[in-house]
C-alpha positions in Angstrom: 132.4 146.0 82.2 134.2 145.6 85.4 135.0 143.0 87.8 134.1 142.9 91.5 138.1 142.7 92.1 137.8 146.5 91.1 136.7 147.8 93.5 139.7 147.0 95.6 141.5 148.6 93.4 143.0 151.8 92.1 144.7 150.9 89.0 141.6 152.1 87.1 138.9 153.6 87.0 135.2 152.3 87.8 133.3 155.6 86.7 132.9 155.5 83.0 131.6 152.0 83.5 128.6 152.0 85.5 128.2 156.4 84.2 125.7 155.1 81.3 123.4 153.2 84.0 122.9 156.5 86.1 122.2 158.3 82.8 119.6 156.3 82.3 118.3 155.4 86.3 118.1 159.5 86.5 116.3 159.9 83.4 113.4 157.2 84.6 113.4 159.1 88.0 113.2 162.3 85.2 110.5 160.5 83.9 108.8 159.6 86.5 108.9 163.1 88.7 107.5 164.6 85.1 104.9 162.3 85.4 104.1 162.9 88.6 103.8 167.3 87.8 101.8 166.3 85.2 98.9 164.3 87.2 99.4 167.5 89.9 98.7 170.2 87.0 95.8 168.2 86.3 94.0 168.1 89.4 95.3 171.7 89.8 93.4 172.1 86.3 90.0 171.9 88.6 90.4 174.5 91.3 92.5 176.6 88.3 92.2 175.8 84.9 94.7 178.7 84.4 97.6 177.6 86.8 97.1 174.7 86.1 98.3 174.9 82.5 101.0 177.5 83.2 102.0 174.0 86.2 101.6 171.6 83.3 104.2 173.8 80.6 106.1 174.4 83.6 106.5 170.1 84.5 106.8 169.6 80.5 110.1 172.1 80.2 111.5 170.3 83.5 111.4 167.4 82.1 113.2 168.6 78.3 115.5 170.6 81.0 116.3 167.3 83.4 117.3 165.4 80.1 119.4 167.6 78.6 121.2 168.8 82.1 121.6 165.5 82.7 123.2 164.6 79.8 125.2 167.5 80.0 126.5 166.5 83.5 127.4 162.8 82.5 129.4 164.0 79.3 131.4 166.6 82.0 132.7 163.5 84.5 133.3 161.2 80.9 135.0 164.1 79.9 137.6 165.1 82.9 138.4 160.9 82.7 139.4 160.9 79.4 141.4 164.3 80.1 143.0 162.2 82.9 144.1 159.2 80.6 145.2 161.5 77.8 147.5 163.7 80.5 148.4 159.8 81.8 149.6 159.2 77.8 151.1 162.3 77.3 153.5 162.0 81.5 153.9 157.9 79.2 155.3 159.6 76.4 157.6 162.3 78.2 159.1 159.5 80.1 160.1 157.6 77.2 162.2 160.2 76.3 
């Protein structure tokens, strides 16, 4: 994890340590919106069975797509920080010669 003092110092990034927490919060929100979409689709089936069924399928697909894209976004952020760490290591190796 990170110390409270890390918030006031710029020597270490805190994003890589908290990105997992934000990822799980996004997953929870996607799940809640998915459940709301499914209930909305079930209510819409009373009015239009075909329209409600299409809405149900799109809600389920939206949950899967949202989970995949949120994972891709979280990994992209982590990759950017890893690239920064590797470039710093390369810079330090070059400074030693």
